[in-house]
N, C-alpha and C positions, 0 to 999 in steps of 0.2 A: 504494500499499500504506499503510495507516494503522498506525503502530506507536507505542505509548505506552511510554516509559521512565521509570524512577525512579532517583534517586541517593540512597543510604541507607547507614546504619551497621548492620553485622551482625557480631556476635562481635568488637566493637572494631576492625573493619576497614571501610573504605569501598568500596562496590561500586556498579556500575550493573546494572540488570536490566530485563527486558522484562515489562510488566504484562499479565497474562491473568486477569481476574477478581480473585479473592483470592490468586492465586499470582504469584510473581515468579520468572522464569527468570534466573539469574545469568549475566551476561556474564563470560567468562573474563579479559578485559582490564580492569584497574583504571585507567581514564583519569583523570589528575590534574585535567583541566580539561574544560569543555564543548567548547572549541575542539578538543582532541585527540580527543574522542568523535566530533565532527561530521566531522572529517577522515577518519574510518573509517566514515562513514555507510553507504556502499555495502556494505561487508563485513557490517555489522550487519543491514541489511535482507535480505541474502542468508541470514544465520543464521536470521532469523525465517521466511523462506520454506522453507528446506530442513532446518535442523538444530535447530529450537526444542526439540524433545523430547529432544535429547541433552544439553541444559543442565540443571544442577543446579537443583532447585526448592525454594523456601522460602515460608513463609506471609507474606503482606503484614503481618499483625498482629505478626509477630516482629521487625520492623525499625523503626529510627528514621529517618524521612524527612528528607532534607537538601535544600537548594536544588538544582535541576537546572541552574542557571546558576552555574558555578564558574569562577573565574579573574578577574584584574583587567581585565575588558573594559569597553568604554564602555557606559553606560546613557543612551540618548537618549530624550527624551519629547516627545510631541505634546500641545499644549494645546487645549482647546475644539474637539474633533473629532467630537462627535456633535451632530446638528442640535438636538435639544431642550436639550442642555446649553448650546449656544451661545445659544439664545433665552433660556434662564434666566440667562445671564451678560450679557444686554443686547446681544448681537450678532445680525446678520442673516446666517444661513448661506448665503443666495443671493448676498450681496454680498461675503463674505470671499474674497479671491483669493490668500491666502498661508497656508502652514502656520506655526504657532507652535511653535518648537522650544526646548527647554532641556535641560540635563544634570541627572543625578541621580548621586551618588557611588556607586560599586560597593560601598563600605563599608556602604551602607544595605541591601544584600541579606541576607535571612534566609530561613529555611525556612517552609513552609506551616503549620507548627505552633508557630513561635516566639512568645514573647510580644512584643508591640509596646511598647517602653519609652517612656513619656511623660516628656520632660524636665521638670525642676522649673519652669522659666520659661515653659513652654507651657501655655496655657489653651485655645486653639482648635485642637484636634487633629482632623483630618478624614481621611476615607477616600476612595479613588477606585479601584474595580475597573477593571482595563484588560487587554486582550489584549496579551501580550508576543510579539514576533516575534524569533527568533534568527537572526542572519545566517549564511548557509552558504557565502558566497564573498566573497573580498576585493574591495573596490571602491576603487580608487586614482585614478580620474579620472571626469570627467563621463560618466555612463552612462544610457542610456534603458532603463528597466525597464518592461515591458508585462506584461499578463496572460499572454501567451504564454511569456515567459522568467522569470516571477516565481519559479518553483520552483528556478531556478538560484541565486537570491540569498537566499531564505528557506528555511532548513533545517528549522525547527521552531517550535512555538508553546507558550506557557505562560500560566497565570493570573499576573497581578501585581496588587499593591495599591500605588498611589502615595500612601502615607501623607503628610500635609502638615501642617506647623505654620503655620496661616494667620496667627497673630499675629507670625510672623517673615517669612513669605513676602510678605505684602502691605504692611504698614507699612514694612518695610525694603527693599522691592523685591528680595528675596533668594530667588528661586526655587530656586537651587542649595542654599543653606544650609537654607531652610525645608523642603525635601523630602529632605535627605540625612542626617539623623541616623541613627545605627545602628539597625537593625530597621525602618526606614521603607519597606522594599521587600520584603515577603513575596513569594516566587516559588515556583511549582510548586503541587501536588506533582509533577505528571507533565509530561514533556517529550514532546510529540507530534511525531514526524518526519513531514515532508511530502514529497511527490513530485509529479510532473506530474499524476497521476491524482487526488490529493487536495487540491491547492492551492485549488481552487474553494470549499472549505469556509470559507475566510477571509471570505467574503461572507455566511455564514449561520450565524453562531455566536450563541448566546443567553447573555447575561451577566446574573448576579444577585448581588447582595450584600445580606446581612442583618446587622442589628446587634441582638443579644439576641432573635433569632427574628423580627424585623420586617423585611420587605423594604424596603430604602432605594433601591436602584438595580436597574433591570430594563430591558434594551434588547437590540438585535440589531445585529451588525456591518454589516448591510445599510444602516444609518443613519450609517455613517461618512461624514464630508464629504470627507476626503482619504483615498482608498483606498491600500493598501500599495504598489502599483506606482508611482503618482505621488509618493508620499511618498519612496520610495527614489531616484527620479529626482531629486527636488528636493534631498535630502540629498547626493547624489553631486556636486552642483554646487559644494559648499563643504566637504565633510568626507569623509575616508576612513572606510571601514567594514571591520572585520576579522571573520573567522569567529568566532562566539561572542558578538559584540556583541548587546546587548539593546535593542530598540526598543519603547517603551510607546506604544500607538496612541491614547491619549486615553480619557477616562471619560465614561459617560453622565450624564444628569441625576440629581439626588437627593442630591448632596453636602450636607454640613451648611452650607457656605458659601452664603450667598444674597446676590447683588449687588443693591443698591437700583436703582430706576428711573434712566434717564439724567438725568432732571431733578434727582433727589437727589444723584446722583454729581457733577453740575456745581455744585450748591450747596455740597457738601462741599469741592470744589476751591478755593472761595474762602475757606475757613477757615484760620486759622494752622495749620501742619503739626502741632505737638504736640497741639493741641485736636482737630484732624481725626482723628488716629489714636486718641486717647483715646475719642472718640465711636464710632469704628469698633469698638474692642474692647468697649465697653459694649454696643452694639446686638447685635453677633454673640454676645456672651457670654450673651444671653438665650435664644438658640436651644438647645433641649434635644438637638438632633441631634449636637452635638459629642461626641466620644468622651471617656469618663471611665475612670478605673481600675476594673477589674472588667468592663467591657463586653466582649462576646464577638462577634467578627466572623467570619462565614462568607461565603465567595465560591466561586462555581462558574461554569464555562464549558463549554458543550456544544453540539453541532450539534442541529438539530431532529430528525433521524433517529436520534440517540443513537450514531451511528458513532464520533463524537469525544466523549470526556469527559476533560477535563483535571483531574479530581479535585476535592476540596473543600479550600479553605484554611480553617483554624480557628485563629484567633489571638485571644489575650486581651490586653487592654490593662493594663499594670502601671505604676505610678508609679515614676520613677527612685529616689525616696527609699525605696521598699520594698525595693530591692536592697542598700542599705547596712546 
């Protein structure tokens, strides 16, 4: 059963609701966190099946959408996980035998309609559309996750954007810092609940990100190098996972960041470090793809048969100085 939920503000109160076209059916329970919601997943699916028309209805246009991932949960990211993105980054996807993992602060999470705040010291602001997976079962020991039991561990999925300050992330080798500024992780708008019958959609989702109406990223999850089941298996080898934790599965090619050829990278490594990073910022700064104040980002994820539609993210970039 495919069920799309939204978390939103209505009449100065926060609610969860079931999306049906332009109508939202209000759930009677006001879950404070996504974890609390997912712990009641079976009851929600039963309501969808048997009692949907008994719920109060409101117009989607009358609400303010919030992030559907709520609570101080882990945000774990995969790096370079689409074949073309790996090639674009100077890697061989057929030779890479390990996942690249890093964390992102939960403080970076914002809604699908929030402004993305560009810090004063950041010049190389980048976008990364990613499919987000929300954990549905606690993992506290090494666990073998397969396509057969995947729906036990993944409760839902969402659109995410792993916004990145490249001039912090790369020269400072600070993935966590460069990707964790507040508003650097738009999530939602919709939380799509998954079960055994719908989990197969994870392998056939189309991702698209546009900046100012121009398509920058376009790919399909069939091109993921490390699939969700093997990713969770590897994660369980060294990390606990809790209900409500968010896994970002990697971004397709088309980011603003462009890695030079291996020969140029090797040459750069011979330069004194201050000069090396000064050159990096100068070369990257010439790329018009980096985000500027006023840019408008749109992101969407859907299945090819349209049965799953995770909604549209619509975020505007705003300078930190404009808020003072």
